[in-house]
N, CA, C, O and the ligand as a Tripos MOL2 file, in Angstrom:
@<TRIPOS>MOLECULE
protein
  313   311    79     0     0
PROTEIN
NO_CHARGES

@<TRIPOS>ATOM
      1 N         101.6900   99.6080   94.0090 N.3       1 MET1
      2 CA        102.9160   99.3160   93.1670 C.3       1 MET1
      3 C         103.1220   97.9130   93.1480 C.2       1 MET1
      4 O         102.8810   97.2940   94.1840 O.2       1 MET1
      5 N         103.5800   97.2270   92.0130 N.am      2 MET2
      6 CA        103.8380   95.7700   92.0740 C.3       2 MET2
      7 C         105.2880   95.6370   92.4020 C.2       2 MET2
      8 O         106.1220   96.4980   92.1210 O.2       2 MET2
      9 N         105.5610   94.4410   93.0510 N.am      3 GLU3
     10 CA        106.8890   94.0950   93.4390 C.3       3 GLU3
     11 C         107.2850   92.7860   92.6730 C.2       3 GLU3
     12 O         106.4110   91.9260   92.5600 O.2       3 GLU3
     13 N         108.4470   92.5740   92.1700 N.am      4 CYS4
     14 CA        108.9080   91.5310   91.5820 C.3       4 CYS4
     15 C         108.7490   90.2180   92.3920 C.2       4 CYS4
     16 O         109.3590   90.0240   93.4430 O.2       4 CYS4
     17 N         107.9090   89.3500   91.8470 N.am      5 GLN5
     18 CA        107.5370   88.0490   92.5160 C.3       5 GLN5
     19 C         108.8690   87.0460   92.6490 C.2       5 GLN5
     20 O         108.7770   85.9620   93.2240 O.2       5 GLN5
     21 N         109.8670   87.4280   92.1750 N.am      6 SER6
     22 CA        111.0620   86.8060   92.2900 C.3       6 SER6
     23 C         112.2040   87.1290   93.2640 C.2       6 SER6
     24 O         112.7810   86.2770   93.9400 O.2       6 SER6
     25 N         112.4920   88.5400   93.2700 N.am      7 CYS7
     26 CA        113.2740   89.0700   94.1100 C.3       7 CYS7
     27 C         112.8380   90.2310   95.0800 C.2       7 CYS7
     28 O         113.6510   90.7780   95.8250 O.2       7 CYS7
     29 N         111.3970   90.6020   95.0230 N.am      8 GLY8
     30 CA        110.9170   91.4470   95.7890 C.3       8 GLY8
     31 C         111.1630   92.9760   95.5070 C.2       8 GLY8
     32 O         110.8030   93.8100   96.3380 O.2       8 GLY8
     33 N         111.7260   93.3070   94.4290 N.am      9 MET9
     34 CA        112.1160   94.6740   94.0460 C.3       9 MET9
     35 C         110.9400   95.4120   93.6380 C.2       9 MET9
     36 O         110.2020   94.9920   92.7480 O.2       9 MET9
     37 N         110.7360   96.5090   94.2640 N.am     10 PRO10
     38 CA        109.5640   97.3600   93.7990 C.3      10 PRO10
     39 C         109.7340   97.8510   92.2250 C.2      10 PRO10
     40 O         110.7820   98.2610   91.7260 O.2      10 PRO10
     41 N         108.5640   97.7250   91.6190 N.am     11 MET11
     42 CA        108.7610   98.0760   90.1330 C.3      11 MET11
     43 C         107.8880   99.4100   89.8020 C.2      11 MET11
     44 O         106.6810   99.4060   89.5560 O.2      11 MET11
     45 N         108.6170  100.3950   89.8380 N.am     12 GLU12
     46 CA        108.0280  101.8750   89.6780 C.3      12 GLU12
     47 C         107.5240  102.1460   88.3980 C.2      12 GLU12
     48 O         106.3780  102.5410   88.1870 O.2      12 GLU12
     49 N         108.4140  101.9260   87.5070 N.am     13 ASN13
     50 CA        108.3930  102.2120   86.0610 C.3      13 ASN13
     51 C         108.2230  100.9540   85.0670 C.2      13 ASN13
     52 O         108.6840   99.8520   85.3630 O.2      13 ASN13
     53 N         107.5420  101.1960   83.8910 N.am     14 PRO14
     54 CA        107.2310  100.3250   82.9810 C.3      14 PRO14
     55 C         108.8050   99.4270   82.7560 C.2      14 PRO14
     56 O         108.8310   98.1980   82.8210 O.2      14 PRO14
     57 N         109.9170  100.1680   82.5210 N.am     15 GLU15
     58 CA        111.0460   99.5600   82.2790 C.3      15 GLU15
     59 C         111.8470   98.6000   83.2280 C.2      15 GLU15
     60 O         112.8050   97.8650   82.9890 O.2      15 GLU15
     61 N         111.0590   98.8720   84.5240 N.am     16 ASP16
     62 CA        111.6110   97.9200   85.7230 C.3      16 ASP16
     63 C         111.2000   96.5390   85.4230 C.2      16 ASP16
     64 O         111.9030   95.6120   85.8250 O.2      16 ASP16
     65 N         110.0230   96.2990   84.6890 N.am     17 HIS17
     66 CA        109.4450   95.0930   84.3890 C.3      17 HIS17
     67 C         110.2620   94.3100   83.4480 C.2      17 HIS17
     68 O         110.9410   94.9230   82.6250 O.2      17 HIS17
     69 N         110.2730   93.0790   83.4770 N.am     18 ALA18
     70 CA        111.0770   92.2790   82.3530 C.3      18 ALA18
     71 C         110.3560   92.4760   81.0330 C.2      18 ALA18
     72 O         109.1400   92.3640   80.8810 O.2      18 ALA18
     73 N         111.2780   92.7940   80.0590 N.am     19 ASP19
     74 CA        110.8750   93.2880   78.6850 C.3      19 ASP19
     75 C         110.0320   94.5450   78.7280 C.2      19 ASP19
     76 O         109.3150   94.8710   77.7830 O.2      19 ASP19
     77 N         110.1360   95.2420   79.8440 N.am     20 ALA20
     78 CA        109.3140   96.5200   80.0390 C.3      20 ALA20
     79 C         107.7990   96.2420   79.7170 C.2      20 ALA20
     80 O         107.0250   97.0630   79.2240 O.2      20 ALA20
     81 N         107.5300   95.0630   80.0450 N.am     21 ASP21
     82 CA        106.0170   94.5930   80.1010 C.3      21 ASP21
     83 C         105.4530   94.8860   81.2690 C.2      21 ASP21
     84 O         105.9300   94.3520   82.2700 O.2      21 ASP21
     85 N         104.3760   95.7480   81.3980 N.am     22 VAL22
     86 CA        103.8870   96.2020   82.6680 C.3      22 VAL22
     87 C         103.0120   94.9650   83.3510 C.2      22 VAL22
     88 O         102.6990   94.9670   84.5420 O.2      22 VAL22
     89 N         102.6830   93.9610   82.4640 N.am     23 THR23
     90 CA        101.8650   92.8130   83.0710 C.3      23 THR23
     91 C         102.9350   91.8290   83.5720 C.2      23 THR23
     92 O         102.4840   90.8390   84.1480 O.2      23 THR23
     93 N         103.9980   91.9030   83.4810 N.am     24 SER24
     94 CA        104.9970   90.8880   83.9060 C.3      24 SER24
     95 C         105.2100   91.1700   85.3330 C.2      24 SER24
     96 O         105.4880   92.3030   85.7250 O.2      24 SER24
     97 N         105.0830   90.1560   86.1200 N.am     25 GLU25
     98 CA        105.2740   90.1520   87.5500 C.3      25 GLU25
     99 C         106.6890   89.9740   88.0600 C.2      25 GLU25
    100 O         106.9730   89.8300   89.2500 O.2      25 GLU25
    101 N         107.5850   89.9960   87.0160 N.am     26 PHE26
    102 CA        109.0000   89.9460   87.4790 C.3      26 PHE26
    103 C         109.9590   90.9150   86.8350 C.2      26 PHE26
    104 O         109.8110   91.2240   85.6530 O.2      26 PHE26
    105 N         110.9620   91.4180   87.5910 N.am     27 CYS27
    106 CA        111.6580   92.5360   87.1230 C.3      27 CYS27
    107 C         112.7210   92.1700   85.9710 C.2      27 CYS27
    108 O         112.9290   91.0450   85.5180 O.2      27 CYS27
    109 N         113.2920   93.2680   85.6320 N.am     28 HIS28
    110 CA        114.2690   93.0020   84.3800 C.3      28 HIS28
    111 C         115.6880   92.5800   84.8170 C.2      28 HIS28
    112 O         116.5700   92.3640   83.9860 O.2      28 HIS28
    113 N         115.8770   92.4730   86.1270 N.am     29 TYR29
    114 CA        117.1010   91.8920   86.6460 C.3      29 TYR29
    115 C         116.8750   90.3380   86.8530 C.2      29 TYR29
    116 O         117.8590   89.5990   86.8910 O.2      29 TYR29
    117 N         115.6900   89.8700   86.9770 N.am     30 CYS30
    118 CA        115.4210   88.4600   87.1610 C.3      30 CYS30
    119 C         115.2170   87.8780   85.9290 C.2      30 CYS30
    120 O         115.6860   86.7520   85.7630 O.2      30 CYS30
    121 N         114.5410   88.4730   84.9230 N.am     31 ILE31
    122 CA        114.3830   87.7860   83.6440 C.3      31 ILE31
    123 C         115.1960   88.5110   82.4930 C.2      31 ILE31
    124 O         114.9350   89.6740   82.1880 O.2      31 ILE31
    125 N         116.0280   87.8990   81.9690 N.am     32 VAL32
    126 CA        116.7760   88.5430   80.7200 C.3      32 VAL32
    127 C         116.6480   87.4840   79.6470 C.2      32 VAL32
    128 O         117.0470   86.3220   79.7190 O.2      32 VAL32
    129 N         116.0100   88.0880   78.6170 N.am     33 LYS33
    130 CA        115.9650   87.3070   77.3590 C.3      33 LYS33
    131 C         115.0300   86.2080   77.4820 C.2      33 LYS33
    132 O         115.1600   85.1930   76.7970 O.2      33 LYS33
    133 N         113.9670   86.3770   78.4350 N.am     34 GLY34
    134 CA        112.9560   85.3880   78.5790 C.3      34 GLY34
    135 C         113.3520   84.2730   79.5690 C.2      34 GLY34
    136 O         112.6220   83.2980   79.7480 O.2      34 GLY34
    137 N         114.4940   84.4370   80.1910 N.am     35 GLU35
    138 CA        114.9020   83.3590   81.2020 C.3      35 GLU35
    139 C         115.3380   84.0670   82.5130 C.2      35 GLU35
    140 O         115.8250   85.1960   82.5830 O.2      35 GLU35
    141 N         115.0600   83.1420   83.6340 N.am     36 PHE36
    142 CA        115.4260   83.6920   84.8820 C.3      36 PHE36
    143 C         116.8840   83.6250   85.0020 C.2      36 PHE36
    144 O         117.5040   82.6620   84.5490 O.2      36 PHE36
    145 N         117.4550   84.5990   85.5890 N.am     37 VAL37
    146 CA        118.9410   84.7290   85.7840 C.3      37 VAL37
    147 C         119.3070   83.8920   86.9640 C.2      37 VAL37
    148 O         120.3110   83.1820   86.9020 O.2      37 VAL37
    149 N         118.6070   83.9240   87.9700 N.am     38 VAL38
    150 CA        118.8420   83.2570   89.2080 C.3      38 VAL38
    151 C         117.8700   81.9750   89.2930 C.2      38 VAL38
    152 O         116.6450   82.0930   89.2950 O.2      38 VAL38
    153 N         118.4630   80.8780   89.3550 N.am     39 LYS39
    154 CA        117.7210   79.6300   89.1700 C.3      39 LYS39
    155 C         116.9910   78.9310   90.2510 C.2      39 LYS39
    156 O         116.0300   78.1820   90.0700 O.2      39 LYS39
    157 N         117.5130   79.2280   91.3650 N.am     40 ASP40
    158 CA        116.9090   78.6330   92.6580 C.3      40 ASP40
    159 C         116.9420   79.6380   93.9350 C.2      40 ASP40
    160 O         117.6810   80.6090   94.0890 O.2      40 ASP40
    161 N         116.0550   79.1970   94.7050 N.am     41 ALA41
    162 CA        115.8680   79.9560   95.9390 C.3      41 ALA41
    163 C         116.9630   80.2740   96.8540 C.2      41 ALA41
    164 O         117.0330   81.3320   97.4790 O.2      41 ALA41
    165 N         117.8400   79.2950   96.9140 N.am     42 ALA42
    166 CA        119.0740   79.5360   97.7210 C.3      42 ALA42
    167 C         119.9780   80.6110   97.1140 C.2      42 ALA42
    168 O         120.5460   81.4580   97.8040 O.2      42 ALA42
    169 N         120.0700   80.5330   95.8760 N.am     43 SER43
    170 CA        121.0260   81.5750   95.1510 C.3      43 SER43
    171 C         120.2320   83.0060   95.1860 C.2      43 SER43
    172 O         120.8650   84.0620   95.2170 O.2      43 SER43
    173 N         118.9720   82.9710   95.1800 N.am     44 MET44
    174 CA        118.2280   84.2390   95.3710 C.3      44 MET44
    175 C         118.3920   84.7140   96.6070 C.2      44 MET44
    176 O         118.6610   85.9070   96.7500 O.2      44 MET44
    177 N         118.2640   83.8990   97.6680 N.am     45 LYS45
    178 CA        118.6200   84.1570   99.0760 C.3      45 LYS45
    179 C         119.9820   84.9610   99.2050 C.2      45 LYS45
    180 O         120.0520   86.0500   99.7740 O.2      45 LYS45
    181 N         120.9600   84.3720   98.6700 N.am     46 ASP46
    182 CA        122.4820   84.9550   98.7200 C.3      46 ASP46
    183 C         122.3580   86.2990   98.1070 C.2      46 ASP46
    184 O         122.7890   87.2740   98.7220 O.2      46 ASP46
    185 N         121.7800   86.4330   96.8930 N.am     47 HIS47
    186 CA        121.5710   87.8060   96.2440 C.3      47 HIS47
    187 C         120.9450   88.9030   97.2190 C.2      47 HIS47
    188 O         121.3370   90.0590   97.3790 O.2      47 HIS47
    189 N         119.8640   88.2450   97.8360 N.am     48 MET48
    190 CA        119.1500   89.4230   98.4850 C.3      48 MET48
    191 C         119.9120   89.5520   99.8030 C.2      48 MET48
    192 O         119.8750   90.7210  100.1880 O.2      48 MET48
    193 N         120.6010   88.7350  100.6370 N.am     49 VAL49
    194 CA        121.3620   89.1500  101.7160 C.3      49 VAL49
    195 C         122.4880   90.0630  101.3950 C.2      49 VAL49
    196 O         122.9050   90.7990  102.2900 O.2      49 VAL49
    197 N         123.0130   90.0950  100.2370 N.am     50 GLU50
    198 CA        124.1600   91.0450   99.8480 C.3      50 GLU50
    199 C         123.5090   92.4300   99.5250 C.2      50 GLU50
    200 O         124.0570   93.5120   99.7360 O.2      50 GLU50
    201 N         122.3130   92.2600   99.0060 N.am     51 MET51
    202 CA        121.5880   93.6980   98.5840 C.3      51 MET51
    203 C         121.2040   94.2670   99.9220 C.2      51 MET51
    204 O         121.5670   95.4130  100.1880 O.2      51 MET51
    205 N         120.5540   93.6190  100.7260 N.am     52 TYR52
    206 CA        120.0760   94.1740  101.9040 C.3      52 TYR52
    207 C         121.0910   94.7270  102.8920 C.2      52 TYR52
    208 O         120.8350   95.7050  103.5940 O.2      52 TYR52
    209 N         122.3380   94.0280  102.9310 N.am     53 MET53
    210 CA        123.4440   94.5900  103.7800 C.3      53 MET53
    211 C         123.8150   95.8540  103.3030 C.2      53 MET53
    212 O         123.9510   96.8200  104.0550 O.2      53 MET53
    213 N         124.0270   95.9060  101.7900 N.am     54 GLN54
    214 CA        124.6270   97.2070  101.1020 C.3      54 GLN54
    215 C         123.6280   98.2630  101.2940 C.2      54 GLN54
    216 O         123.9910   99.3030  101.8440 O.2      54 GLN54
    217 N         122.2590   98.1060  100.8590 N.am     55 GLN55
    218 CA        121.0720   99.0500  100.8680 C.3      55 GLN55
    219 C         120.8080   99.5760  102.3650 C.2      55 GLN55
    220 O         120.5690  100.7650  102.5780 O.2      55 GLN55
    221 N         120.8650   98.6330  103.3640 N.am     56 MET56
    222 CA        120.2790   99.0620  104.6440 C.3      56 MET56
    223 C         121.3140   99.0410  105.5920 C.2      56 MET56
    224 O         121.1000   99.3950  106.7520 O.2      56 MET56
    225 N         122.5490   98.6120  105.1610 N.am     57 GLY57
    226 CA        123.5350   98.7450  106.1520 C.3      57 GLY57
    227 C         123.3210   98.0340  107.6730 C.2      57 GLY57
    228 O         123.5980   98.4710  108.7900 O.2      57 GLY57
    229 N         122.7220   96.7750  107.2560 N.am     58 ILE58
    230 CA        122.4470   95.8730  108.4060 C.3      58 ILE58
    231 C         123.5040   94.6830  108.3640 C.2      58 ILE58
    232 O         124.3200   94.4120  107.4830 O.2      58 ILE58
    233 N         123.2360   94.0290  109.6290 N.am     59 SER59
    234 CA        124.4400   92.6870  109.6000 C.3      59 SER59
    235 C         123.8490   91.5960  108.7100 C.2      59 SER59
    236 O         122.6930   91.5860  108.2860 O.2      59 SER59
    237 N         124.9040   90.5720  108.4550 N.am     60 ARG60
    238 CA        124.3870   89.5760  107.5640 C.3      60 ARG60
    239 C         123.3120   88.7430  108.1250 C.2      60 ARG60
    240 O         122.4040   88.2840  107.4320 O.2      60 ARG60
    241 N         123.4280   88.5540  109.4020 N.am     61 ASP61
    242 CA        122.2990   87.7980  110.2200 C.3      61 ASP61
    243 C         121.0610   88.4460  110.0470 C.2      61 ASP61
    244 O         120.1420   87.6920  109.7280 O.2      61 ASP61
    245 N         120.8040   89.5660  110.1620 N.am     62 ALA62
    246 CA        119.5200   90.6000  109.9020 C.3      62 ALA62
    247 C         119.1920   90.4650  108.5670 C.2      62 ALA62
    248 O         118.0210   90.2470  108.2550 O.2      62 ALA62
    249 N         120.1250   90.5720  107.6740 N.am     63 ALA63
    250 CA        119.8310   90.3710  106.3650 C.3      63 ALA63
    251 C         119.3430   89.0170  105.8830 C.2      63 ALA63
    252 O         118.3880   88.9870  105.1070 O.2      63 ALA63
    253 N         119.8430   88.0510  106.2260 N.am     64 ALA64
    254 CA        119.4460   86.6690  106.0900 C.3      64 ALA64
    255 C         117.9610   86.4930  106.4410 C.2      64 ALA64
    256 O         117.2010   85.8550  105.7130 O.2      64 ALA64
    257 N         117.5350   87.1460  107.7070 N.am     65 GLU65
    258 CA        116.1280   86.9810  108.1310 C.3      65 GLU65
    259 C         115.2260   87.6050  107.3460 C.2      65 GLU65
    260 O         114.0920   87.2040  107.0870 O.2      65 GLU65
    261 N         115.8230   88.7320  106.9190 N.am     66 LYS66
    262 CA        114.7570   89.6470  105.9740 C.3      66 LYS66
    263 C         114.5390   88.8050  104.6300 C.2      66 LYS66
    264 O         113.4320   88.6290  104.1220 O.2      66 LYS66
    265 N         115.7090   88.3220  104.1390 N.am     67 ALA67
    266 CA        115.5700   87.5510  102.8920 C.3      67 ALA67
    267 C         114.6940   86.2740  103.1450 C.2      67 ALA67
    268 O         113.8750   85.9720  102.2780 O.2      67 ALA67
    269 N         114.7930   85.6180  104.1080 N.am     68 GLU68
    270 CA        113.9780   84.4400  104.3240 C.3      68 GLU68
    271 C         112.5880   84.8640  104.2800 C.2      68 GLU68
    272 O         111.7960   84.4340  103.4420 O.2      68 GLU68
    273 N         112.2810   85.7330  105.2070 N.am     69 ALA69
    274 CA        110.7340   86.4990  105.2760 C.3      69 ALA69
    275 C         110.1540   86.8310  103.7770 C.2      69 ALA69
    276 O         109.0270   86.5010  103.4080 O.2      69 ALA69
    277 N         111.1660   87.5810  102.9270 N.am     70 MET70
    278 CA        110.8830   88.0310  101.7240 C.3      70 MET70
    279 C         110.4770   86.7160  100.7670 C.2      70 MET70
    280 O         109.4700   86.6280  100.0630 O.2      70 MET70
    281 N         111.3460   85.8980  100.9040 N.am     71 LEU71
    282 CA        111.2120   84.7920   99.8370 C.3      71 LEU71
    283 C         109.9160   83.9790  100.1740 C.2      71 LEU71
    284 O         109.2920   83.3900   99.2920 O.2      71 LEU71
    285 N         109.5360   83.9730  101.5090 N.am     72 LYS72
    286 CA        108.2200   83.1750  101.7370 C.3      72 LYS72
    287 C         106.8920   83.9170  100.9200 C.2      72 LYS72
    288 O         105.9290   83.3090  100.4510 O.2      72 LYS72
    289 N         107.1170   85.3780  100.8870 N.am     73 GLN73
    290 CA        106.0070   85.9910  100.2230 C.3      73 GLN73
    291 C         105.9670   86.0250   98.7280 C.2      73 GLN73
    292 O         104.9870   86.4830   98.1410 O.2      73 GLN73
    293 N         107.0190   85.5450   98.0970 N.am     74 LEU74
    294 CA        107.1130   85.7130   96.6090 C.3      74 LEU74
    295 C         106.6150   84.4620   95.9790 C.2      74 LEU74
    296 O         106.9260   83.3150   96.2990 O.2      74 LEU74
    297 N         105.6630   84.9020   94.8830 N.am     75 ARG75
    298 CA        104.8810   83.7290   94.3540 C.3      75 ARG75
    299 C         105.9180   82.5710   93.6070 C.2      75 ARG75
    300 O         105.6800   81.3700   93.4800 O.2      75 ARG75
    301 N         106.9730   83.2150   93.2190 N.am     76 ARG76
    302 CA        107.9540   82.3740   92.3830 C.3      76 ARG76
    303 C         108.6060   81.2120   93.0400 C.2      76 ARG76
    304 O         109.1420   80.3020   92.4070 O.2      76 ARG76
    305 N         108.5200   81.2980   94.7460 N.am     77 TRP77
    306 CA        109.0550   80.3540   95.4170 C.3      77 TRP77
    307 C         108.1960   79.6200   96.3160 C.2      77 TRP77
    308 O         108.6410   78.8930   97.2050 O.2      77 TRP77
    309 N         106.9400   79.8080   96.0860 N.am     78 GLN78
    310 CA        105.8720   79.0190   96.6250 C.3      78 GLN78
    311 C         105.9810   77.4790   96.6090 C.2      78 GLN78
    312 O         105.0710   76.7900   97.0690 O.2      78 GLN78
    313 ZN        113.2410   90.6140   90.2540 Zn       79 ZN79
@<TRIPOS>BOND
     1     1     2 1
     2     2     3 1
     3     3     4 2
     4     3     5 am
     5     5     6 1
     6     6     7 1
     7     7     8 2
     8     7     9 am
     9     9    10 1
    10    10    11 1
    11    11    12 2
    12    11    13 am
    13    13    14 1
    14    14    15 1
    15    15    16 2
    16    15    17 am
    17    17    18 1
    18    18    19 1
    19    19    20 2
    20    19    21 am
    21    21    22 1
    22    22    23 1
    23    23    24 2
    24    23    25 am
    25    25    26 1
    26    26    27 1
    27    27    28 2
    28    27    29 am
    29    29    30 1
    30    30    31 1
    31    31    32 2
    32    31    33 am
    33    33    34 1
    34    34    35 1
    35    35    36 2
    36    35    37 am
    37    37    38 1
    38    38    39 1
    39    39    40 2
    40    39    41 am
    41    41    42 1
    42    42    43 1
    43    43    44 2
    44    43    45 am
    45    45    46 1
    46    46    47 1
    47    47    48 2
    48    47    49 am
    49    49    50 1
    50    50    51 1
    51    51    52 2
    52    51    53 am
    53    53    54 1
    54    54    55 1
    55    55    56 2
    56    55    57 am
    57    57    58 1
    58    58    59 1
    59    59    60 2
    60    59    61 am
    61    61    62 1
    62    62    63 1
    63    63    64 2
    64    63    65 am
    65    65    66 1
    66    66    67 1
    67    67    68 2
    68    67    69 am
    69    69    70 1
    70    70    71 1
    71    71    72 2
    72    71    73 am
    73    73    74 1
    74    74    75 1
    75    75    76 2
    76    75    77 am
    77    77    78 1
    78    78    79 1
    79    79    80 2
    80    79    81 am
    81    81    82 1
    82    82    83 1
    83    83    84 2
    84    83    85 am
    85    85    86 1
    86    86    87 1
    87    87    88 2
    88    87    89 am
    89    89    90 1
    90    90    91 1
    91    91    92 2
    92    91    93 am
    93    93    94 1
    94    94    95 1
    95    95    96 2
    96    95    97 am
    97    97    98 1
    98    98    99 1
    99    99   100 2
   100    99   101 am
   101   101   102 1
   102   102   103 1
   103   103   104 2
   104   103   105 am
   105   105   106 1
   106   106   107 1
   107   107   108 2
   108   107   109 am
   109   109   110 1
   110   110   111 1
   111   111   112 2
   112   111   113 am
   113   113   114 1
   114   114   115 1
   115   115   116 2
   116   115   117 am
   117   117   118 1
   118   118   119 1
   119   119   120 2
   120   119   121 am
   121   121   122 1
   122   122   123 1
   123   123   124 2
   124   123   125 am
   125   125   126 1
   126   126   127 1
   127   127   128 2
   128   127   129 am
   129   129   130 1
   130   130   131 1
   131   131   132 2
   132   131   133 am
   133   133   134 1
   134   134   135 1
   135   135   136 2
   136   135   137 am
   137   137   138 1
   138   138   139 1
   139   139   140 2
   140   139   141 am
   141   141   142 1
   142   142   143 1
   143   143   144 2
   144   143   145 am
   145   145   146 1
   146   146   147 1
   147   147   148 2
   148   147   149 am
   149   149   150 1
   150   150   151 1
   151   151   152 2
   152   151   153 am
   153   153   154 1
   154   154   155 1
   155   155   156 2
   156   155   157 am
   157   157   158 1
   158   158   159 1
   159   159   160 2
   160   159   161 am
   161   161   162 1
   162   162   163 1
   163   163   164 2
   164   163   165 am
   165   165   166 1
   166   166   167 1
   167   167   168 2
   168   167   169 am
   169   169   170 1
   170   170   171 1
   171   171   172 2
   172   171   173 am
   173   173   174 1
   174   174   175 1
   175   175   176 2
   176   175   177 am
   177   177   178 1
   178   178   179 1
   179   179   180 2
   180   179   181 am
   181   181   182 1
   182   182   183 1
   183   183   184 2
   184   183   185 am
   185   185   186 1
   186   186   187 1
   187   187   188 2
   188   187   189 am
   189   189   190 1
   190   190   191 1
   191   191   192 2
   192   191   193 am
   193   193   194 1
   194   194   195 1
   195   195   196 2
   196   195   197 am
   197   197   198 1
   198   198   199 1
   199   199   200 2
   200   199   201 am
   201   201   202 1
   202   202   203 1
   203   203   204 2
   204   203   205 am
   205   205   206 1
   206   206   207 1
   207   207   208 2
   208   207   209 am
   209   209   210 1
   210   210   211 1
   211   211   212 2
   212   211   213 am
   213   213   214 1
   214   214   215 1
   215   215   216 2
   216   215   217 am
   217   217   218 1
   218   218   219 1
   219   219   220 2
   220   219   221 am
   221   221   222 1
   222   222   223 1
   223   223   224 2
   224   223   225 am
   225   225   226 1
   226   226   227 1
   227   227   228 2
   228   227   229 am
   229   229   230 1
   230   230   231 1
   231   231   232 2
   232   231   233 am
   233   233   234 1
   234   234   235 1
   235   235   236 2
   236   235   237 am
   237   237   238 1
   238   238   239 1
   239   239   240 2
   240   239   241 am
   241   241   242 1
   242   242   243 1
   243   243   244 2
   244   243   245 am
   245   245   246 1
   246   246   247 1
   247   247   248 2
   248   247   249 am
   249   249   250 1
   250   250   251 1
   251   251   252 2
   252   251   253 am
   253   253   254 1
   254   254   255 1
   255   255   256 2
   256   255   257 am
   257   257   258 1
   258   258   259 1
   259   259   260 2
   260   259   261 am
   261   261   262 1
   262   262   263 1
   263   263   264 2
   264   263   265 am
   265   265   266 1
   266   266   267 1
   267   267   268 2
   268   267   269 am
   269   269   270 1
   270   270   271 1
   271   271   272 2
   272   271   273 am
   273   273   274 1
   274   274   275 1
   275   275   276 2
   276   275   277 am
   277   277   278 1
   278   278   279 1
   279   279   280 2
   280   279   281 am
   281   281   282 1
   282   282   283 1
   283   283   284 2
   284   283   285 am
   285   285   286 1
   286   286   287 1
   287   287   288 2
   288   287   289 am
   289   289   290 1
   290   290   291 1
   291   291   292 2
   292   291   293 am
   293   293   294 1
   294   294   295 1
   295   295   296 2
   296   295   297 am
   297   297   298 1
   298   298   299 1
   299   299   300 2
   300   299   301 am
   301   301   302 1
   302   302   303 1
   303   303   304 2
   304   303   305 am
   305   305   306 1
   306   306   307 1
   307   307   308 2
   308   307   309 am
   309   309   310 1
   310   310   311 1
   311   311   312 2
@<TRIPOS>SUBSTRUCTURE
     1 MET1         2 RESIDUE 1 A MET
     2 MET2         6 RESIDUE 1 A MET
     3 GLU3        10 RESIDUE 1 A GLU
     4 CYS4        14 RESIDUE 1 A CYS
     5 GLN5        18 RESIDUE 1 A GLN
     6 SER6        22 RESIDUE 1 A SER
     7 CYS7        26 RESIDUE 1 A CYS
     8 GLY8        30 RESIDUE 1 A GLY
     9 MET9        34 RESIDUE 1 A MET
    10 PRO10       38 RESIDUE 1 A PRO
    11 MET11       42 RESIDUE 1 A MET
    12 GLU12       46 RESIDUE 1 A GLU
    13 ASN13       50 RESIDUE 1 A ASN
    14 PRO14       54 RESIDUE 1 A PRO
    15 GLU15       58 RESIDUE 1 A GLU
    16 ASP16       62 RESIDUE 1 A ASP
    17 HIS17       66 RESIDUE 1 A HIS
    18 ALA18       70 RESIDUE 1 A ALA
    19 ASP19       74 RESIDUE 1 A ASP
    20 ALA20       78 RESIDUE 1 A ALA
    21 ASP21       82 RESIDUE 1 A ASP
    22 VAL22       86 RESIDUE 1 A VAL
    23 THR23       90 RESIDUE 1 A THR
    24 SER24       94 RESIDUE 1 A SER
    25 GLU25       98 RESIDUE 1 A GLU
    26 PHE26      102 RESIDUE 1 A PHE
    27 CYS27      106 RESIDUE 1 A CYS
    28 HIS28      110 RESIDUE 1 A HIS
    29 TYR29      114 RESIDUE 1 A TYR
    30 CYS30      118 RESIDUE 1 A CYS
    31 ILE31      122 RESIDUE 1 A ILE
    32 VAL32      126 RESIDUE 1 A VAL
    33 LYS33      130 RESIDUE 1 A LYS
    34 GLY34      134 RESIDUE 1 A GLY
    35 GLU35      138 RESIDUE 1 A GLU
    36 PHE36      142 RESIDUE 1 A PHE
    37 VAL37      146 RESIDUE 1 A VAL
    38 VAL38      150 RESIDUE 1 A VAL
    39 LYS39      154 RESIDUE 1 A LYS
    40 ASP40      158 RESIDUE 1 A ASP
    41 ALA41      162 RESIDUE 1 A ALA
    42 ALA42      166 RESIDUE 1 A ALA
    43 SER43      170 RESIDUE 1 A SER
    44 MET44      174 RESIDUE 1 A MET
    45 LYS45      178 RESIDUE 1 A LYS
    46 ASP46      182 RESIDUE 1 A ASP
    47 HIS47      186 RESIDUE 1 A HIS
    48 MET48      190 RESIDUE 1 A MET
    49 VAL49      194 RESIDUE 1 A VAL
    50 GLU50      198 RESIDUE 1 A GLU
    51 MET51      202 RESIDUE 1 A MET
    52 TYR52      206 RESIDUE 1 A TYR
    53 MET53      210 RESIDUE 1 A MET
    54 GLN54      214 RESIDUE 1 A GLN
    55 GLN55      218 RESIDUE 1 A GLN
    56 MET56      222 RESIDUE 1 A MET
    57 GLY57      226 RESIDUE 1 A GLY
    58 ILE58      230 RESIDUE 1 A ILE
    59 SER59      234 RESIDUE 1 A SER
    60 ARG60      238 RESIDUE 1 A ARG
    61 ASP61      242 RESIDUE 1 A ASP
    62 ALA62      246 RESIDUE 1 A ALA
    63 ALA63      250 RESIDUE 1 A ALA
    64 ALA64      254 RESIDUE 1 A ALA
    65 GLU65      258 RESIDUE 1 A GLU
    66 LYS66      262 RESIDUE 1 A LYS
    67 ALA67      266 RESIDUE 1 A ALA
    68 GLU68      270 RESIDUE 1 A GLU
    69 ALA69      274 RESIDUE 1 A ALA
    70 MET70      278 RESIDUE 1 A MET
    71 LEU71      282 RESIDUE 1 A LEU
    72 LYS72      286 RESIDUE 1 A LYS
    73 GLN73      290 RESIDUE 1 A GLN
    74 LEU74      294 RESIDUE 1 A LEU
    75 ARG75      298 RESIDUE 1 A ARG
    76 ARG76      302 RESIDUE 1 A ARG
    77 TRP77      306 RESIDUE 1 A TRP
    78 GLN78      310 RESIDUE 1 A GLN
    79 ZN79       313 GROUP 0 **** ****
């Protein structure tokens, strides 16, 4: 399964990809109308921290660590 190379979200279905284009390596949250919604890595990290805290019920520190590690793996932020 592909993961969005901007935010790390798993893309299970065609409609999870930007423009429902399965060859796109970015998800439909990250690219809207052909443009990145989140412009820089710092903002993306903030989004991820909030998401991980909510989804995983972990502390802000733990979420920040995970976000940091995830950003390092994603091609957009290399
Ligand atoms: Zn994404």
